[in-house]
C-alpha angles and dihedrals in degrees: 000000000000132000116268128220109280094029113191091208087221129112135174136224114199113201127038101208122107096300095048095043088050091053090052092049090050092050088053088051089050092052088058093055122102092240093063116115129194128324130322128189119210122193113208109200127192133123086234098039111159091019102079100269128265101308097039099034109160097231098054119120114285088227090080107087136196114242095222127065122254093254089056094065133071138154095205127080119242135193091291093062094058090216117203092201127066117282106227101176142014101194112141128198088260090055091049096046096046090092089055091056097258118140126216091257095047125110104230126205117263088243089059088055088049088057090051091052090049091051090049091053093045089050088051091052091051091047093051116097103216089214087064108024126016116194116202119187121211118190091205142097123257106227098178146005116203135174142101117307092249102026143069117311131220118219113204118202128205090247091063099257119133121207120200111213140167092231141350131214118206109208101189139170130184109334130205113264135193115260117274119236097269094044090049089053091055091045091051091049090050090054092049097049104030092252128139127252124175114184130208109304147142105279090239090063095058125091101217092187086078088070094056115102093021117126103222131358125195112220114201112201133039101207134101093299088058092055089047087054091055092053095045096042096050089045091051090050093049092239122156135216112215129187113260115170090190093061119087089235094046089238139082121212119222109199118229092201137271097043110154124223108258122220102198128193148119143200093277100026086226115157122211106239118218121259111261112263099236099154109211093331096098108171123228116264114276115259112220116234099181108024091044129164090260089053091050091053090048092052092046093064099048107129100226097045125250125284106212101209094047102037110021109028092063090055089051091051090045090052090052092047093048093049095045094044092048091052092050097256094124097153091063094042090092128106097229093049091048094048090050089054094045097045109022090177096037128259111323088002090287098135122108120251126176091195111026092171093057093041091052093047091049092050089051095046091050091048089049089051094048094045095050102042083038101231107216094215091050092049089049091051089050092051094047093048093050089054091046092052089055091052093047091050089053090053090052092046090051092052090242098142128073113249089244092056090050093052095041104034112018100036092024098063117326099076088053094049092048091049089049092061104027105034102041127139129259116284092254091064093056090047089053092049091051092047090053089050090049088051090056093247099113130055120181114219093192124219130342092038111186132183119208128181116241100204094180093053095035091231141108115256113211126190138168115219111316095335121121116274126256124213118241136178097208145029128207119191100212101199139085122265110273127251097264123147096193091052101044114123094202111130091215098050089040089059091048089050091051092052096044093245097131137037141186120270132235130221109221130206108218092199103045093029090223122132132215121207114233134189091240122108115259115240137181107245103330111321121021117086121236118226123224089265093049096261112154110225093208096175091061118075125191130195131169140037102337089064094046095136092060092035105038120188093024101180122202093224135032124238119213117247095020104095084249111223091213092060095042091052091045090056094047093049092045091055093047090050090050092048091050090051093050095245095114124042121226134040 
C-alpha cells in the first residue's frame, strides 16, 4: 500500500484490545525509524480505549482468570519475531505485574492483563513524538467505514463524528452474533414457558444472577467459557471455596444460596484438563521428530489431498510413542492407551459409557493429580500435543487435507481433543469444578448432550447420549459466539454486508481442489477484505478472529520466544498504515 496524491496523513485503528494496542506500539516504533517522514495522526477507537478493550477491561471481576501464566504473555516483539521496526521495550506481563505480587508462573486475572494493556498504551503515548506521530483516543464505537476501495476512508462513530483517514485497521476479537436456528428455538421456548435461556456470549455480558433460584440448569459446553461460568456464578451467589485436604478436590464449597444444580455436557463430552503446575520451570517447546516441518510440507503437496485418520493420526501416535518410550514411560507408549487418554469417550463422543458422570469425574480427578504432582509422563504428553496441534494447523493452513477430512476429523473431534490438553484452565478452576461436584451441585451428562423442549411439561428435557432425560428450567450455552459473518451483529460489518463490501471466505483443499465455505471474512492476501464483486478494499485492514481462515490460530495474546503471530501481524499492519499515510516510503 502506498500513499496517494492528497494524502491526509491520518489513519485509524478500530479496537483497543491486544491487537489494536500492538498496532499502536508498532506505529510508535516505526516513527522512531530513520525512514519516517513528517507527521502522522492515528485515531484509536474503542468504547473502552485505554482500559484494555472489551475482553480485558481493567474493571472486570477479579474472578475471571487468564489461562496462561504471566511469563507467557507479552506485548513487545523479541528476537523470535524478527521485527523490521525498532524494538523499544521488552516488558512482559510478568515484569509489569511483579509490583502487584504476581510471580512468573501465576495465572493473573484478566483485569490485571487489562491494566498491562493500558500501561503499554500509555507508554506508547509517552514514546510518541507529537511532531512525528500524534495519537488521538476516542472512547466510542466505530459504526461504519466508507470510501473508495483504493482511496481515503471515512470512519463514522456512534457519537456522530466522522473521521477522514487514509486507511483504517480493524483489530477485532470474537463479536456478538445473532442466535442460530437451534439457539433461537430454545430462546423461544424459554419465552413461552417462563424458562431461562442464555446464548453464546462473552462472560462479561452475562448477568449470572438470573441463574440464581433456578432448580436445574443445563450447561452446554465444557471449555474455558464453562470454567468462567463457574467462577462468575459462584461469585454471584456469594459462595466460598475453602481449603479441605480431606476432599478429593482439596476444596470445600460453602454455598451462598440460590445456586442451581448444573447438568453439564457437550457434543464430545471432552473435559478441558488443567495446565500442568510447573512453577517457573517451564520446559522448552517440544521439537517433533516424526511429524516434522519437512513431513508437513511433503504431505501438503500430495495430489489427492490428505486424509487425517489414515495418514496423519498414525504419525501423531508415533510421535507420542517415541517421546514416551524415550523418556522411560513404556506402559503409556501404546496406541490404545494413548487413544483412551486423547478421547475418553471415543472419537466424536461416540464411545459407550454406562456412567458418564463417574467417567468424567474420574478423568478430571486423574488430570488434577497429574497436573499438580506434576506427573512427568503427563507433562510430556501435554508438550507433544501442543507441538502436534501446531503441525496440524499448518497442514490445514496449507490446504493439505481434503474437505471431508477437515469436516469429519479436524472439526469433528481433533480440535476439541487438542484444546482439552493444550488450552486448559488453571489448576484452581478444576479444583473448584470438582468441589462443586462433591457438593452435589454438578452432574456430568457425558457426550452427545442434547436439549429437547417438553412442551407439555413446559420444561427443557436434557439427555446425554442414550441415557434418560432430566428436566431443566434453564439452558446456558457456555461458549463464545462462532465466527459467522452473516450472523455478526456488529453495526460496522452489517453496513459492509448491506453494501456488498464484504463476503464469506472459503477454505480450499489444494489436493482435492474442493472448497468449504466458512464464516470467516474473505481477504486478499492476509488483511484487505474482498467485496461481493471481488473488489479489494485495500485501505481497510483486518486482523483477528473474524478473518480466522486467512489468519489461522489467531491467538488473543502473544507468548515470548514463539514468533507470536499477533505481534508479527501488528507490525505488518502498522507499516501498511504508515505507508498509506505517507509517513513511510515504499509499498
